[in-house]
Steps between C-alpha positions, in 0.01 A plus 500: 500500500431240231818516289342335199218757491737790559734382224204458266380855572842648428577293192162456332263761641738794529719349224836592649720385212718807462654764722261775390210298644677498837534879478126524434411256778716679757415846362870564452661736254584340168819295518515454879415129483781435251750674729360326811486142370756322283234257375124453513564190711655726764181703508282189537720358775495825696130569444399150606779465757613168355819331380601429142407134555152595622453728198599212272250272676222759455579538131501123457139494622400726210698344213201369302289808574787731403536336157133564429510847653792589273315367196148628563487785749358835401308760700163385365562150634615615844204336674599156369857540622401620848420138588799280408359169622168552324678624188716186480192281547312694229797476263548127558127442447543644148697185406750699295260535208277751326150520643354546151682257269697280745841555338773449760793721589732232360314499169521879481875478551520244221320744268755766599777256405326415172479872424873552549480622859204734482127447537401819321539541127663842530738424791330766715305515826530310825312215339805414295619239751176303514401524865148423616332824610264589784165592347178631652193294418275802536681813378266717709629349824846510657768239526365269767556128543147426376527737204852408383630214289812420302465557128738447213602814310305382194168466681556800726578727207230370266224475762590828667192660655298446183392138536346330803658188645199291394505627141875453481468135601214437258628680191874550528651231724495225235660729241766617747583142593542416129724803458716394795521148359630642173758717679613212719547266204744734322860394537 
């Protein structure tokens, strides 16, 4: 048994992050997992037949992936997250910047600071914290490594599925970069 693969399946494929998921996995009556295990760690150690130290070592191997999984995972993007090594390579190849206007994650966070802690004007939506988003280049295709890029919330929202990547670069990229420059210069 490859422990790393087995841990990955439990944690990221089957998404065992709460006792009810154990009940579902084991086909137990609701609540049995909570009465059987004091902690989720106990479940992982028993299921994988490993020690607490080995569980910690396995988790350490997924620290960077887990941060991104926590930030970006949703059911539609499952295919991307099924391949942690490839996902990390894809993410790192994005250079921490928007595919469309090149604003960086750090610059987005500065805009959030300049806007008193919120990217959005109405303090609503997940975009309020200024995180780069995973965007599909072709909205008619799924989230694959070739069809996905990082995009800032400004470009992702404005471009949507209404404007092609080529037209966005030609007509809107210069204006968006000017807008970002204005937002970044505010103190």
